[in-house]
C-alpha positions in Angstrom: -18.7 -8.5 10.4 -15.1 -7.9 11.5 -13.7 -4.4 11.2 -11.2 -5.6 8.6 -11.2 -8.7 6.5 -9.5 -10.5 3.7 -11.5 -11.4 0.6 -9.8 -14.0 -1.7 -11.0 -14.2 -5.3 -8.4 -16.2 -7.2 -5.9 -13.8 -8.7 -6.5 -11.0 -6.2 -6.6 -10.8 -2.4 -8.5 -7.7 -1.1 -8.0 -6.3 2.4 -11.3 -4.6 3.1 -11.6 -1.9 5.9 -15.1 -2.4 7.3 -16.1 0.2 9.8 -18.6 2.3 7.9 -20.1 3.7 11.0 -16.7 5.3 11.8 -15.7 6.0 8.2 -13.1 3.2 8.6 -11.3 4.9 11.5 -8.4 2.6 12.2 -8.4 0.9 15.6 -5.4 -0.8 17.2 -7.2 -4.1 16.6 -7.4 -3.4 12.9 -3.7 -2.5 12.7 -2.8 -5.7 14.6 -4.8 -7.8 12.1 -3.0 -6.5 9.0 0.2 -8.5 9.2 -1.7 -11.8 9.4 -3.9 -10.8 6.5 -0.9 -9.9 4.3 0.8 -13.1 5.2 -2.3 -15.1 4.3 -2.5 -13.4 0.9 1.2 -14.0 0.2 0.9 -17.7 1.2 -1.9 -18.3 -1.3 -0.3 -19.4 -4.5 -3.3 -18.3 -6.6 -3.0 -14.7 -5.5 -0.9 -12.4 -7.6 -1.8 -9.0 -6.2 -3.2 -7.5 -3.0 -5.7 -4.7 -3.0 -6.6 -2.5 0.0 -9.8 -0.5 0.0 -12.6 0.9 2.2 -15.4 -1.4 1.0 -18.8 0.2 1.2 -17.9 2.8 3.8 -17.6 5.7 1.4 -14.2 6.4 2.9 -10.8 4.8 2.7 -9.9 5.6 6.3 -10.7 8.8 8.2 -7.7 8.5 10.4 -7.0 6.8 13.8 -9.8 5.9 16.1 -9.7 8.9 18.4 -12.0 7.1 21.0 -9.0 4.9 21.8 -6.5 7.8 22.4 -7.0 8.1 26.2 -6.2 4.4 26.6 -3.5 3.8 24.1 -1.6 7.0 24.8 -2.1 7.0 28.5 1.5 6.2 29.2 4.8 6.1 27.3 4.6 2.3 27.4 1.1 2.1 25.9 2.0 4.7 23.3 5.1 2.7 22.3 3.0 -0.6 22.1 0.5 1.1 19.9 3.2 2.6 17.7 4.8 -0.8 17.3 1.5 -2.4 16.2 1.0 0.3 13.6 4.6 0.1 12.3 4.3 -3.7 12.0 1.2 -3.4 9.9 2.7 -0.8 7.6 6.0 -2.8 7.3 4.0 -5.9 6.4 2.3 -4.1 3.5 5.5 -2.3 2.4 7.5 -5.6 2.4 4.8 -7.8 1.0 6.3 -10.2 -1.5 3.3 -9.5 -3.9 2.5 -6.0 -5.2 -0.1 -4.0 -3.2 -2.5 -1.4 -4.7 -4.6 1.0 -2.6 -8.0 2.0 -4.0 -9.1 5.2 -2.3 -12.5 6.9 -2.1 -13.6 9.6 0.2 -11.6 10.5 3.3 -8.0 9.4 3.5 -6.5 11.2 6.5 -3.8 10.6 9.0 -3.4 6.9 9.5 -5.3 6.4 6.2 -2.5 8.2 4.3 0.0 6.1 6.2 -1.8 2.9 5.1 -2.0 4.1 1.5 1.6 5.1 1.3 2.8 1.7 2.4 1.2 0.2 -0.8 3.2 0.1 -4.0 0.6 1.9 -6.1 -2.4 4.2 -5.3 -5.5 5.1 -7.3 -8.1 7.5 -6.0 -11.6 8.5 -7.0 -12.0 12.2 -8.0 -13.8 12.9 -4.7 -11.2 11.6 -2.4 -9.6 13.9 0.2 -6.2 13.6 1.8 -4.6 15.1 4.9 -1.8 14.3 7.3 -2.6 16.1 10.6 -0.2 15.3 13.4 0.5 19.1 13.7 -3.1 19.6 14.6 -2.8 17.1 17.5 0.6 18.2 18.9 2.3 15.2 17.5 5.0 14.3 15.0 4.6 11.9 12.1 6.4 8.6 12.8 9.8 8.1 11.0 8.6 5.2 8.8 5.5 7.2 7.7 7.6 10.3 7.0 10.1 8.2 5.0 7.4 6.8 2.7 5.9 10.3 2.2 9.3 11.8 1.4 10.0 9.0 -1.1 6.7 9.7 -2.9 6.4 13.5 -2.9 9.8 15.0 -1.9 10.7 17.2 1.1 8.9 20.4 0.0 5.5 18.8 -0.4 6.0 16.7 2.7 6.7 19.7 4.8 3.8 21.6 3.4 1.3 18.8 4.2 2.8 18.2 7.7 3.3 21.8 8.7 -0.2 22.9 7.6 -2.2 19.7 8.2 -4.4 21.0 5.3 -6.8 18.8 3.4 -6.2 18.4 -0.4 -8.3 17.0 -3.2 -7.5 14.1 -5.4 -6.3 16.2 -8.3 -3.8 18.0 -6.1 -2.7 14.6 -4.7 -2.1 13.4 -8.2 -0.1 16.5 -9.1 2.3 16.1 -6.2 2.7 12.3 -6.5 0.7 11.3 -3.5 -1.4 9.1 -5.7 -0.4 7.5 -9.0 -3.7 7.4 -10.9 -7.1 9.3 -10.8 -10.4 7.7 -11.5 -14.0 9.0 -11.5 -15.7 9.3 -8.1 -16.8 5.8 -7.0 -14.6 4.0 -9.6 -11.3 3.7 -7.7 -11.8 0.0 -6.9 -12.8 -0.8 -10.4 -9.7 1.0 -11.7 -7.5 -0.8 -9.2 -8.8 -4.2 -10.3 -8.2 -3.3 -13.9 -4.7 -2.1 -13.1 -4.1 -5.2 -11.1 -5.2 -7.3 -14.1 -2.6 -5.6 -16.2 0.1 -6.5 -13.7 -1.2 -10.1 -13.2 -0.8 -10.7 -17.0 3.0 -10.2 -16.7 5.6 -12.4 -15.1 5.0 -12.6 -11.4 8.7 -13.4 -10.9 9.5 -10.1 -12.5 6.8 -8.2 -10.6 8.2 -9.4 -7.3 11.8 -9.0 -8.3 11.2 -5.5 -9.5 9.6 -4.6 -6.2 12.6 -6.1 -4.4 15.1 -4.2 -6.6 13.4 -0.8 -6.1 13.2 -1.3 -2.3 16.9 -2.3 -2.3 17.9 0.8 -4.2 15.8 3.0 -2.0 17.5 1.5 1.1 21.0 2.1 -0.2 22.0 -0.6 -2.8 24.4 0.7 -5.4 24.6 -0.4 -9.1 27.4 -2.8 -8.2 25.9 -4.1 -4.9 26.1 -7.9 -4.7 22.5 -8.2 -3.8 21.4 -6.2 -6.9 23.7 -8.3 -9.2 22.5 -11.6 -7.7 18.8 -10.6 -8.2 19.5 -9.5 -11.8 21.3 -12.8 -12.7 18.6 -14.9 -10.9 16.2 -13.7 -13.6 17.9 -15.7 -16.3 17.4 -19.0 -14.4 13.7 -18.6 -13.5 10.9 -20.5 -15.3 9.2 -17.3 -16.5 12.2 -16.2 -18.5 12.4 -19.5 -20.3 8.7 -19.2 -21.3 9.0 -15.5 -22.0 11.8 -15.5 -24.5 10.3 -18.6 -26.3 7.0 -16.9 -26.5 8.6 -13.8 -27.9 10.5 -15.8 -30.6 7.3 -17.7 -31.5 5.3 -14.4 -31.6 2.7 -15.8 -29.1 1.4 -14.6 -25.7 3.5 -15.9 -22.9 1.9 -18.4 -20.4 3.8 -17.6 -17.3 3.7 -20.2 -14.5 5.7 -18.7 -11.6 3.7 -18.5 -8.4 
């Protein structure tokens, strides 16, 4: 079986990390595969949401594959190439047209946190453990990863995690905003699928436009930015709005058709 794969099941596409023997340690090959998997999921008209999880490994991702370090960090050139592959994977998830939910069990450390933070939403089992450990390796967290962490948990908590490299539990991760929901141990994927079903029942035009609006505002859009106004006005012309307001007036469930 490949170390990472895409499972398509109609409404959902699931990116499954599949290296149980290494607790899903992320290799460069895995990072390089992610943009293509995200693109495939976005191209499938039946898919409404993308889920990322650790399959049967008992871990989301225990960090980078340290066995590759001597090769990929041998020179500035190889380090740059590796960093670009990782950044491209994270950007593909962050900019995915369709919403992405990370379902986290067990270890979620280093690159695992980077991967989870690129998703739109995160749910973890109660036994999950989180840590961001560049300070223990004499490294600095990349700019994109740091930006996502800052947006989720703020500067104080970001500095705490990065300065100390300490491991925190799922309840502490929920308290600081590192994750959005907490499930029982072993139930994160079930909770993510249930959450995804809630989102899938709403207008997919709205879900994707909301994601675009939030990213735009985070990147500097103002209330009066032309891009923001155009996106807002586009809503009144899309097919889901026509169905949505008619269903509301008729007091019936909406049958949204946007794909």
